[in-house]
N, C-alpha and C positions, 0 to 999 in steps of 0.2 A: 389633311387628313390627305395622303396620297392613294392615286387611282390603285383599284387595286383587280386583281381579274376576278369574276366571279366562276366558280366553278362547283359545280352541282351535279350531283349524283343521288341514285333512287337511296331508299332504307336496305341495307343489305346488300349494295351495289359497291362498285369499286371505280376507280380511277386512277390512270397514271399519270403523276405530275414529273415535271421536268428537274433539274435537278437545281439549277437555279429560282423553281417557283418558292422554295421551303429556304427559309434562313435556319441557321444553328437555333434562333430561340425558339422558330416553328418548330422545330424537330423536336426541341425538348420540352413546348407545350403538348405538342402528339403524342409524346411518349407517354407523358404524366396520363392523361387519357386513356391511351392506349391498355394502363395497369390498372384502370380500372373498368376496363369493360366496356370503354363507350367506343371505341373503334380500332382498326386493326392499320399498321403502318411497317410496310417491309420496306429494306433497297432494294431496288432490280438495278439492271445495269444501267438503264438510261435515266435514272431520276429515282423518283420513290412510289411503289403502290398504295396507296389508301383504301382503306376496304371499311364502310360504315357497319354499323350494327343496328341495333333498335333502338338506338338514340338519333332522334331528329332537330333540324334546325339550323342555327346560322354561329359557325365561328368566324371572327374577324380577325385573320394573322395577318403578318408585316406586308406580306405580295399577293396574297389571293382573299378571295371572300368567298368560305367552303359554306354550301348550302345543300344540306339533305334532307330531300324530301319523304313525308311518312308514303308507306307503301299501301294506306290505304287513301282511299280518293274522298278524305272529309274536309269539307271546305272551309276556311280557316275559322268565321265567328259559329261554325260545330262544337269543332274541338277548342275553340275557348269556351265555348259552355260546357264544355266535359270537363276538359282542365278546372275549370271555378267550381264546378261540383264535385272533382274530387279531392281539393284542396279546401270547401268549405267557403271558397269567396263569395262576394257576392257579383253577379254576372255584369259586365259592361255593359252599358248602354248598347243599344239594335245601332245600325250602322245607318237608319232614317233619323236619328236623334242626336247624333254626334257630329264633329267638325273633322274628325279624321276619318281615313279613309285606308284600307288594305290591298293587296293585289292577292293571287291564289297562294304562295308563299308566304307571306308578311306575317309568321309567325311572331317573329321579334317584336312589328308593328302593336299587334294586337295587345300582348304582354305592356309596350310602353305606353299604348295607347289607354289601357283598365288603369296601371299605373298614375297616368297625366289626371283622367276620369278622379280617381282619390284625391290627388292632391287638390287640385282645383278645388273638389268641396272642401277640404279641411281648410281651403284658403276665404273660402266665403263664409265660412262658420267660424272663422280665427283660429289661428296655431296656439297648439296650448303651450303657456309660459311657464315658469317654475323659476324657483328661488337658485339662483348662480352667482357661486362665491368668486370676486373681480378683485385685483389689486391696480387700480389704477392713480396718478397724479392728479389732484383735486387741489383749485384756488381757496375753499371750504372746506372744514371737517366734516366729512361723511362717513358713517359706520363708526371703525374704529381706527386709528392711528396707527399705522406699523411703524412702530419707534426702533425697531434695528434698520428698516431703510430708510427712515427721515435722517437718523444719524451718520449714516456709512454712505448714503448718496448724497444727502442735501446739506451735510455738515453742521446741522444747527439752524439753518434758514427756514423758518415758517410763510414764506410768501408761498411756496407751494407744497403739498402734504401728498404723503405716499399714503391711501388708506386700503382697508380691506370694509367692501361691503356684500350687501347681498343682493340683489338684484332681480326682477319677473323679468325676466330674458325669453325667447323664442329659440334661444343658443342650445339648445336639449338635444340628446340624443334620439327621442322621437322625432323629431324634425332633421336633424342631422343625418339619419340613416336615408331620409326619403330624399333630402339635397344630392346626396351621393348616388343613388340610382337614377337621380332622373338626369344626371351628367352623364353615367355607364348608357340609359337608353338615347341620349342622343349620338350617341356614336355607332348604335345599333339601329337605328328609325333610318328607312328609305324616302318614306313621304316626307315633301316639301313641308305640308304643312304642320303634318304631327311633329318635324324638326322645331317648326318654327315656334309650334304652343310648349315642349318643352324647354327651350329655350328662355322663353318668356316666363316660364312659372316655376323653374331653376333658382331663378333671382330670388325668391320672395323665402327660398327656403337654406338654414346656412349648411355649411357641409363638413363631413368626418374628413379627418386626416387620408385615412387613405379606405377602398373598399374595405379589405380586409378588418380594419375598426369598427367601420360600420356593421357588419357582419359580427364581430365578436359582441357588440351592442346588442345586435337581435337575439341572438343566443340566450341574452343576460334577460330580456325583456319579460316582464310580468304585466300582465294585462287587469288595471281596474278601472272602476265607473270615473277614475280620468282621465286614463289614454285607451279606452276602450275602442271609442270611433276610430282611432290609428291603424286597428286589426287590418283590416282587408288594405290598406295601401301598404303595410309592411308585408303581409302575404307576396303581394306583386312586387315588393321591389326585393324581396329574398330570392325571388328567382332569377330579376336582372343578376344581382350582386354574385348568386352562384355561379354564374355565367356558366363557362366549359368545364367546370367541375363537378357536375351533375350525376352523381350515381344513384343517387332516390330522387324523390321529389323535393324531401326539405333534407335533404343532409349536404356532408360536404366533406371532404379529408382530403382536400389538397390544391396544387396551385389552381388560380381561377383564370381564366382566359375571357378577352371581348369576345361575348359572346351570350347565347341562347339555345342551349341544347335541352332538350325535354326525352328523360328514359318513358319511353312508351311504355315498357311492359310493366313499370313502378307507376305509371300514371293510371294504366288499368287495371291493377291492382287498387289501387284508392278508389275509384269509383266502382269496383263489383263491391267493396265491402261495404261501402253506405249504401248501391242499392237494393245488397241482400240483407242489410239492417231496417231499411226501408219500407221492405215487401213483407218481412215478417211481424216487424213489429203490431202490424195492427191487428196481427191475427195469433199475440200472445207470445211470439218467438223472439229471439233477443240473439244477439253474438256471445259467445262465449269462449276462453281463452283457448287453444291449442296447443298449449305445454303445460308443465307439472303435471297434475293428478290427472287431467285428459288430454295430454302429450301419447304419440306412436315412438317407441323408443328403441332400437335397435344394441343390443349388448352383445359381448362375446367374440364380437368378430377385431381384431389388429386394431391395436390405438384405442383412440377415444369412442366412445357411444356417440351412436347417430341417430337424428330423430326425422319423423315424417311430419309436417306440421300443412296443414292445407290453409290457403289464402284466409277463409273464412270458415266459421263453425259455428251453426245455426243449431238449438234449441228451439224445438219445436213443440207444443202440444201435440199429447197422443191420446188414445182412446182413453189412457187412465192418466187423468189430470195430474195426479201424484208422481208420475214417471214420463218425463217429458223424452222426445225420442231426440237425438244428434242428426246433420246432417253435415255433412262435408259438401263444402263449395268451393273449388280451383278456377282463378281467373285463368285464362289463355289467350297472351294476346297473338290470336294464330284466325289464319281464313280457314276454320273451319265450317264454314259455309258453301266452300269449294271443293276441299281439298278432305280426306278423311282421318278419323283420330292417330295419330301415331301409337304404335306400340307402346313406346315409354311414359306417354298419358295413360294407357290404358292402364299398363299395371301400377302404375302409380295411383289413381282414382280406385283401383279394387282394392288396393294397401289400408286405403282412406273406409271406401264403403263397409273391410272387415273388422276394422277397430274402431266405427263409431256406429254403426249402424245396426239393427236387427239382424240377426242371424239366418231370420226364416224369408227376410227379403231386403239383404245387403243393396245399398246405391248410394250414387254420388251422384255430384252436378258440376259440368265445366259452363261457365261463361265464357263466349268469346267474343267481338266487335262482329257488325257485320251490317254494312254500309246500307246494304240492299233491301231491307224487312226484318222485323223479327223472324225465329224460325227456334223450331223445338222439334227433336229426335230423339229415340231413344237407342241406346246399345245396349244388346243384350248379352251377357257372355258367361257361355254354356260351358259345360266339360263332360266328361261319364259318367259323372257322380249327378249329373242335373245344373241345375244357374247356379253361378257363379258371384253375380249379382246383375245390376244394371247402373248404365252409366246416364245422366240426361243432359243433351246438349243441348243449351240455351243459346243463340243468336240475340245479340241485343242492336235494333235498328241505330246505328251512331246519329242518322239524321234527326232521331225522333226527340224531345225533350227528357232529358234524365227521369223526373219525376212520371212523366209516360211510361218510360221502361220500367219505373220500378212497381207499379200498377200493372205490368206483363207479367212481369216474373214472378210476382205475388198468384197470378190467375194461373200458373204453371208451374209453381213449384209441388214435387209432388209428395205435399204430407193430405194430400183431399183422403186416400184411401189407407192411413196407417191409424 
């Protein structure tokens, strides 16, 4: 691998790159990411102006290694914990129990290490094997004789036989996608011990023809009791194989790149969905769809109808057990522990509260990350005719365990007085 210059910038930051630092292939890949809102790229007088968005991580280009750091000072271990929580995957081993280590910016190393841990466990338990159809040349008859090949290639000779067999082998797609992801991880990892261990374990897994083929196989995978133990490893493999094509946590609609980019707003939305569900369930609440009969629709404008959909819509038990109350919850990846809530978000949440909650007490909830501790404040919006609604602003401590955060949210959700 050629030596690459490391370029670092903060989330939403920008950097000026020289014209010689980006190859035409790099520009094409960055333009592809730009069309999906991951970053911005503009031509400047002396080169290129690269502007980061809310997507963070590492992107390995031909001449530079781009590191986009998150604006929140979340150590890698804690970010990994929230990532595992949002994806519903098991949390990797703590640093004291593993052989690999990471630096403050080693998010790619963290995901590669999580994949390594799961693959090592699969090897210890024994890789799954299944019947695979093979065509081979054998000295004795095994399986079925391939008459057409025998006649056209051996011209009637019987010293070697073209046969078709079904053998139990590890060369199946469940293992191929992991072999491909391990090889991708080796190009992203920076810690020498981690790179060595990835090299060692990769030899135990077959490889798919291309990363795209592995991704298509992952999209087709259905889990049963036979391959359920592969689910966690496939989760981390999917993140690595998506590479620079991350527009949501588990979506991909374009070319991939050598990198690991995390769309932080999408990650936070996934976290809040699970936090809200775990907070509401013990009290008899549940998540309900915010579309269809429970959607807010704007009609009569030019063009097609538009909709308002909160990230989470909770159905909570009210005073009358037969009439549950709806509570809209929106995930905001913003520092609302330091700055006031923007007017656009106030308007959005007031629309949610007017559409879903009782007219006598309209309310909605914003959940945002807060590195310095849990926080809770209430915005009261009033007009000449009285109250328009209240907005509860919940800051979740990102250094706390997700399960602890769910308990805290349960204690401050505004259902106690409904």
